[in-house]
LUMLOTOR-896361 format. One record per residue (C-alpha): x, y, z. Coordinates in nm, 2 decimals, padded with zeros to 4 digits. Layout:
<sites>
(site (X Y Z))
...
</sites>
This chain:
<sites>
(site (00.00 00.00 00.00))
(site (00.13 00.34 -00.09))
(site (00.14 00.63 00.15))
(site (00.04 00.99 00.06))
(site (00.31 01.24 00.14))
(site (00.22 01.61 00.15))
(site (00.51 01.84 00.03))
(site (00.47 02.21 00.02))
(site (00.61 02.34 -00.31))
(site (00.47 02.69 -00.36))
(site (00.53 02.85 -00.70))
(site (00.43 03.18 -00.85))
(site (00.57 03.08 -01.19))
(site (00.32 03.14 -01.48))
(site (00.11 03.38 -01.29))
(site (00.07 03.75 -01.38))
(site (00.13 03.99 -01.08))
(site (-00.19 04.17 -00.98))
(site (-00.01 04.50 -00.98))
(site (00.34 04.62 -01.08))
(site (00.59 04.54 -00.80))
(site (00.38 04.28 -00.63))
(site (00.40 03.90 -00.61))
(site (00.10 03.68 -00.72))
(site (-00.08 03.54 -00.42))
(site (-00.07 03.17 -00.47))
(site (00.23 03.13 -00.25))
(site (-00.03 03.13 00.04))
(site (-00.21 02.83 -00.09))
(site (-00.01 02.56 00.09))
(site (-00.05 02.74 00.42))
(site (-00.42 02.78 00.36))
(site (-00.46 02.41 00.29))
(site (-00.26 02.31 00.60))
(site (-00.49 02.55 00.81))
(site (-00.77 02.33 00.69))
(site (-00.58 02.02 00.82))
(site (-00.51 01.88 00.47))
(site (-00.23 01.65 00.60))
(site (-00.45 01.49 00.87))
(site (-00.76 01.47 00.66))
(site (-00.57 01.27 00.39))
(site (-00.40 01.06 00.66))
(site (-00.08 01.17 00.49))
(site (00.29 01.19 00.60))
(site (00.46 01.52 00.64))
(site (00.70 01.58 00.34))
(site (00.83 01.92 00.44))
(site (00.87 02.24 00.23))
(site (01.06 02.33 -00.08))
(site (01.15 02.70 -00.07))
(site (01.08 02.85 -00.42))
(site (01.33 03.08 -00.59))
(site (01.28 03.46 -00.53))
(site (01.02 03.62 -00.75))
(site (01.22 03.87 -00.94))
(site (01.11 04.00 -01.28))
(site (01.44 04.17 -01.33))
(site (01.47 04.32 -01.69))
(site (01.18 04.12 -01.82))
(site (00.90 04.32 -01.99))
(site (00.57 04.24 -02.16))
(site (00.65 04.09 -02.51))
(site (00.98 03.93 -02.40))
(site (00.80 03.58 -02.40))
(site (00.72 03.36 -02.11))
(site (00.87 03.49 -01.79))
(site (01.09 03.24 -01.61))
(site (00.99 02.96 -01.85))
(site (01.29 02.75 -01.74))
(site (01.27 02.81 -01.37))
(site (01.05 02.52 -01.25))
(site (01.35 02.29 -01.28))
(site (01.55 02.51 -01.05))
(site (01.29 02.45 -00.77))
(site (01.34 02.07 -00.79))
(site (01.44 01.87 -01.09))
(site (01.17 01.61 -01.04))
(site (00.89 01.83 -00.88))
(site (00.56 01.70 -01.00))
(site (00.69 01.36 -01.10))
(site (00.63 01.04 -00.90))
(site (00.96 00.94 -00.73))
(site (01.08 00.76 -00.42))
(site (01.18 00.97 -00.12))
(site (01.29 00.87 00.22))
(site (00.92 00.92 00.33))
(site (00.78 00.70 00.06))
(site (00.68 00.35 00.15))
(site (00.56 00.08 -00.07))
</sites>
């Protein structure tokens, strides 16, 4: 039997800021789910937190293409893929 492991991996990648100089608000989602006891409700194991890269638009401007298109791999090379971790049991 497989176990569920909850891992916080917040990301703002792909979201447009609501106003210039601000960060999109989805970084709060993991905390909101935890406040609703998602780990306990799923009967899951605690997987910890992956800290996302700093949200910095730098010199990017509208029309430059997809902002940070290559960044997801910098968070974790296998984020979003099934893989074994020390917490995973079969």
